C-alpha positions in Angstrom: 59.8 54.8 39.9 60.9 54.3 43.5 58.4 53.8 46.4 57.9 57.0 48.6 57.3 56.9 52.4 54.9 59.6 53.5 55.0 61.4 56.9 52.1 59.4 58.3 54.1 56.2 57.7 52.3 55.1 54.5 54.2 54.1 51.4 53.3 55.7 48.1 53.9 53.6 45.0 53.9 55.1 41.5 52.8 53.0 38.5 52.4 53.4 34.7 49.7 51.8 32.6 50.4 51.3 28.9 47.6 50.1 26.7 49.1 47.4 24.3 45.8 46.2 23.0 46.4 47.6 19.5 50.0 46.4 19.4 48.9 43.0 20.5 46.2 43.0 17.8 48.7 44.0 15.2 51.2 41.3 16.2 48.4 38.7 16.1 47.4 40.0 12.7 51.0 39.9 11.5 51.3 36.3 12.7 48.1 35.4 11.0 49.2 37.1 7.8 52.5 35.2 7.9 50.7 32.0 8.5 48.4 32.6 5.6 51.3 33.6 3.4 53.2 30.5 4.3 50.2 28.4 3.6 49.6 30.1 0.3 53.3 29.6 -0.7 53.1 26.0 0.5 50.0 25.3 -1.7 51.3 27.2 -4.8 51.1 25.1 -8.0 54.8 25.8 -8.6 57.8 24.7 -6.6 59.3 27.4 -4.2 62.3 27.6 -2.0 64.0 30.4 -0.1 67.8 30.7 0.2 69.8 32.9 2.5 73.2 34.6 2.1 75.0 31.4 3.1 73.0 29.5 0.5 71.1 27.6 3.1 67.6 26.5 2.0 65.3 27.7 4.8 62.0 27.2 3.1 60.6 24.6 0.7 57.0 24.3 -0.3 55.0 21.2 -0.9 55.3 21.2 -4.7 59.1 21.6 -4.4 59.3 18.5 -2.3 56.9 16.6 -4.7 59.0 17.7 -7.7 62.4 16.5 -6.4 61.8 14.3 -3.4 64.9 15.4 -1.5 64.4 15.7 2.2 65.7 18.8 4.1 68.5 16.7 5.7 69.7 15.5 2.3 70.0 19.0 0.8 70.3 21.6 3.5 72.1 24.0 1.1 71.9 24.9 -2.5 75.3 23.3 -3.1 74.1 19.8 -2.0 70.9 20.2 -4.0 72.8 21.1 -7.1 75.1 18.0 -6.8 72.0 15.8 -6.8 69.8 17.7 -9.2 72.6 18.0 -11.8 74.5 14.8 -11.5 76.4 15.4 -14.8 79.4 17.7 -13.9 79.6 19.4 -17.2 75.9 20.3 -17.3 76.1 21.4 -13.6 78.7 23.9 -14.6 76.5 25.1 -17.5 73.6 25.5 -15.1 75.6 27.3 -12.5 76.9 29.7 -15.2 73.4 30.4 -16.5 72.0 30.9 -13.0 74.9 33.3 -12.2 74.0 35.4 -15.3 70.4 35.4 -14.3 71.2 36.6 -10.8 73.5 39.4 -12.2 70.6 40.4 -14.5 68.2 40.5 -11.5 70.5 42.9 -9.6 70.4 45.2 -12.5 66.7 44.9 -13.2 64.8 45.3 -9.9 65.4 41.9 -8.4 63.4 39.7 -10.9 65.3 36.6 -11.8 64.4 35.7 -15.4 63.1 32.1 -15.7 65.2 29.7 -17.9 64.8 26.0 -18.7 67.0 23.5 -16.8 67.1 19.7 -16.9 66.8 18.7 -13.3 67.1 15.1 -11.9 64.7 14.1 -9.1 65.5 11.7 -6.3 63.9 8.8 -8.2 66.2 9.4 -11.2 63.4 11.0 -13.3 64.5 14.0 -15.4 62.3 17.1 -15.4 62.5 20.2 -17.7 62.1 23.1 -15.2 61.7 26.8 -15.8 63.6 28.2 -12.8 63.4 31.9 -12.0 62.5 33.9 -8.9 63.0 37.1 -6.9 66.2 38.6 -5.4 65.8 40.6 -2.1 69.1 41.6 -0.5 71.3 38.6 -0.1 68.4 36.2 -0.1 66.3 35.0 -3.0 63.1 33.1 -3.7 63.5 30.5 -6.4 60.5 29.3 -8.4 60.3 26.0 -10.2 57.7 25.4 -12.9 57.6 21.9 -14.4 57.6 22.0 -18.3 58.3 18.3 -18.8 54.8 17.5 -20.2 54.9 20.7 -22.3 58.3 19.8 -23.6 57.1 16.3 -24.4 54.2 17.7 -26.3 56.5 20.1 -28.2 58.8 17.2 -29.1 55.8 15.2 -30.2 54.6 18.1 -32.4 58.1 18.4 -33.8 58.2 14.7 -34.5 54.8 14.9 -36.3 56.1 17.8 -38.4 59.6 16.7 -39.2 59.7 12.9 -38.9 58.2 10.4 -41.4 55.4 8.6 -39.6 56.0 5.2 -41.3 59.8 4.9 -41.3 60.8 7.0 -38.3 63.4 8.9 -40.3 63.4 12.6 -41.3 60.6 13.6 -43.7 60.8 15.8 -46.8 60.2 19.0 -44.8 63.1 18.4 -42.5 65.3 17.5 -45.5 64.4 20.7 -47.3 65.2 22.9 -44.3 68.5 21.2 -43.6 69.5 21.3 -47.3 68.9 25.0 -47.3 71.0 25.6 -44.2 73.8 23.3 -45.3 73.8 24.8 -48.8 74.3 28.3 -47.4 77.0 27.1 -45.0 78.9 25.3 -47.8 78.7 28.4 -50.0 80.3 30.5 -47.3 83.0 27.9 -46.4 83.7 26.6 -49.9 83.4 23.0 -48.7 81.6 20.4 -50.8 78.0 19.2 -50.3 76.7 15.9 -51.7 73.1 14.9 -52.2 72.1 11.3 -52.9 68.7 10.4 -54.2 67.8 6.7 -53.7 65.0 4.7 -55.3 63.8 1.1 -54.5 63.9 -0.8 -57.8 60.6 -2.1 -59.1 58.8 -1.2 -55.9 55.4 -1.0 -57.5 55.8 -4.7 -58.6 56.8 -5.5 -55.0 53.6 -4.0 -53.6 51.5 -5.7 -56.2 53.0 -9.1 -55.4 53.4 -8.9 -51.6 50.7 -6.4 -50.6 50.9 -2.9 -49.2 51.4 -4.0 -45.6 54.5 -5.9 -46.6 55.5 -2.9 -48.8 55.4 -0.7 -45.7 57.7 -3.2 -43.8 60.1 -3.1 -46.8 60.2 0.7 -46.6 60.9 0.6 -42.9 63.7 -2.0 -43.3 65.3 0.0 -46.1 65.1 3.2 -44.0 66.8 1.5 -41.1 69.5 0.1 -43.3 70.2 3.5 -44.9 70.3 5.2 -41.5 72.7 2.6 -40.2 75.3 3.6 -42.9 75.4 7.3 -41.9 77.9 7.6 -39.1 78.4 11.3 -38.8 76.0 13.4 -36.7 75.4 16.0 -39.4 74.6 13.5 -42.2 70.9 13.1 -42.9 68.7 10.4 -44.5 65.1 11.3 -45.2 62.1 9.8 -46.9 61.7 11.9 -50.1 58.3 10.4 -51.0 56.9 7.0 -51.9 59.8 4.6 -52.4 62.3 7.4 -52.7 64.9 8.4 -50.1 67.5 11.1 -50.0 70.8 11.5 -48.2 72.5 14.8 -47.4 76.2 14.6 -46.9 77.9 17.9 -45.9 81.6 18.3 -46.5 81.6 15.2 -48.7 83.3 15.3 -52.1 82.4 13.3 -55.2 84.7 10.4 -54.3 83.2 10.2 -50.8 79.7 10.4 -52.2 80.4 7.6 -54.6 81.8 5.4 -51.9 78.8 6.1 -49.7 76.4 5.3 -52.5 78.2 1.9 -52.9 77.8 1.3 -49.1 74.1 2.1 -49.2 73.5 -0.2 -52.2 75.3 -3.1 -50.4 73.4 -2.4 -47.1 70.0 -2.7 -48.7 70.9 -5.7 -50.8 72.3 -7.4 -47.7 68.9 -7.3 -46.1 67.9 -10.2 -48.4 64.3 -9.1 -48.8 62.9 -11.4 -51.4 61.6 -9.7 -54.6 60.4 -12.2 -57.1 59.1 -9.5 -59.5 62.3 -7.5 -59.8 64.0 -7.6 -63.2 67.5 -7.1 -61.8 67.8 -9.3 -58.7 65.9 -11.8 -56.6 66.0 -9.4 -53.6 65.2 -5.8 -53.0 67.8 -3.4 -54.4 68.2 0.3 -54.8 69.6 2.7 -57.4 71.3 6.0 -56.4 71.7 9.4 -58.1 74.4 11.6 -56.7 75.2 15.3 -57.1 78.1 17.0 -55.5 78.0 20.8 -54.9 80.7 22.7 -56.8 81.3 25.9 -58.6 79.6 24.8 -61.8 76.4 23.8 -60.0 76.3 27.0 -58.0 76.6 29.0 -61.2 74.0 27.0 -63.0 71.4 27.3 -60.3 72.0 30.9 -59.3 72.9 29.7 -55.8 69.6 27.9 -55.2 69.7 25.0 -52.7 67.5 22.8 -54.9 70.1 22.8 -57.6 72.1 19.8 -56.3 68.8 18.1 -55.4 67.5 18.5 -59.0 70.8 17.3 -60.5 70.7 14.2 -58.3 67.1 13.6 -59.4 68.2 13.8 -63.1 71.0 11.4 -62.4 68.5 8.8 -61.2 65.6 9.3 -63.6 66.8 10.7 -66.9 69.2 7.9 -67.1 66.8 5.2 -66.0 67.1 3.1 -69.3 70.8 2.8 -68.9 70.9 2.1 -65.1 70.9 -1.4 -63.7 70.2 -2.2 -60.1 72.7 -0.8 -57.6 73.8 1.8 -60.1 75.3 5.0 -58.7 75.3 8.0 -61.0 77.6 10.9 -60.0 77.9 14.4 -61.3 80.8 16.7 -60.1 82.8 19.5 -61.6 86.1 17.6 -61.0 88.0 16.1 -63.9 87.4 12.4 -63.3 89.1 9.9 -65.6 86.7 9.2 -68.5 86.2 5.5 -69.2 83.6 3.5 -71.0 81.1 4.6 -73.6 79.8 8.1 -74.2 76.9 9.3 -72.1 73.5 9.1 -73.8 72.4 12.2 -75.8 69.3 12.9 -73.6 71.3 13.2 -70.4 73.9 15.3 -72.1 71.3 17.7 -73.4 69.7 18.1 -69.9 73.1 18.8 -68.3 74.0 21.4 -70.9 70.6 23.0 -70.5 71.2 23.3 -66.8 74.5 24.9 -67.5 76.4 22.2 -65.5 78.3 21.2 -68.7 79.9 23.7 -71.0 81.0 21.3 -73.8 80.1 17.8 -75.0 83.2 16.0 -73.9 81.4 13.9 -71.3 81.9 10.2 -70.8 80.1 7.6 -68.7 82.6 5.8 -66.5 81.9 2.2 -65.6 83.4 0.3 -62.8 82.5 -3.1 -61.4 82.0 -3.3 -57.7 79.9 -6.5 -57.1 77.1 -6.8 -56.2 76.6 -3.1 -57.2 77.4 -1.7 -60.6 78.8 1.8 -60.2 78.6 4.5 -63.0 80.4 7.8 -62.7 79.8 10.8 -65.0 83.1 12.5 -65.8 83.6 16.0 -67.4 86.0 16.8 -70.1 88.7 19.4 -69.6 86.5 22.2 -70.6 83.9 21.6 -67.9 
């Protein structure tokens, strides 16, 4: 309003009074609420950061900084943070793809970004397993980081206790059984071969009696390490089957390959040079190996059961024990291998016929010399 001069010479001023007490109180309350909210977010037990439309990180809470150790100047944007948090380029691409899918899902599902596990590298080089999720609001988002490293370590420990032999550190019987079942089904679908090798330390009871159980345990660990060292493919498996028995699972391995691998395993164990004064076959620790190779005859005889090849390998090793010297490798396959040497013994023939693996009696025991291991191969006649 403008001032107004009156007739008497006085000046009249007009004024307005607006009570802002409530507005001021509300503003102060809002500021206090924001302060409390920021303090609450800063003290949250999970890492938090807020990112704007330009992917600038404009808020980091205390736990976020503790988790990763990157200062604001080092990682002003999400791009710089990702370069340091995911130093491996391939994994960084995988993480970016997974996060992009999570963001797309959030836009379609009310803004909730589903948490997923990521392997994140901190400033000190330590790797953390983080569940990263959050909330999407407009073009901004709040990311949450929950450290699962300890939980993951506990899970891995439980898995190790469940699937790894405590003495030797290789797979145990449970892991072997599960992998055999999976590989058996896969090989049935693909028609590719599957070989099972059952291995036994020769005269191990006598070894324990002579050298003691503590030394026996050391022997088992040394043999396990030697066997594992001979399996170069990632999908091959060696496991402790029980006591002094071990088992190898060789997917996509035919009878010839299994026989060759059996020879290598025999040589590797003998090369350890572990003294065995009570062995009747050598002055060092040796093994014998039974081999079964999955093929149509074994599938038919076992009605598609995954324990079929396993049982046949066991028969190879133990039903023929009187005829087997140290380092012997006994192989059963449905291929027509050249028959050499003397006829197989009657007990083994009867067992194989009962299983249905053999359909006539024209079976010979092939003998080859491959010092220091003696290799025996079962060969079928033409009617097998």
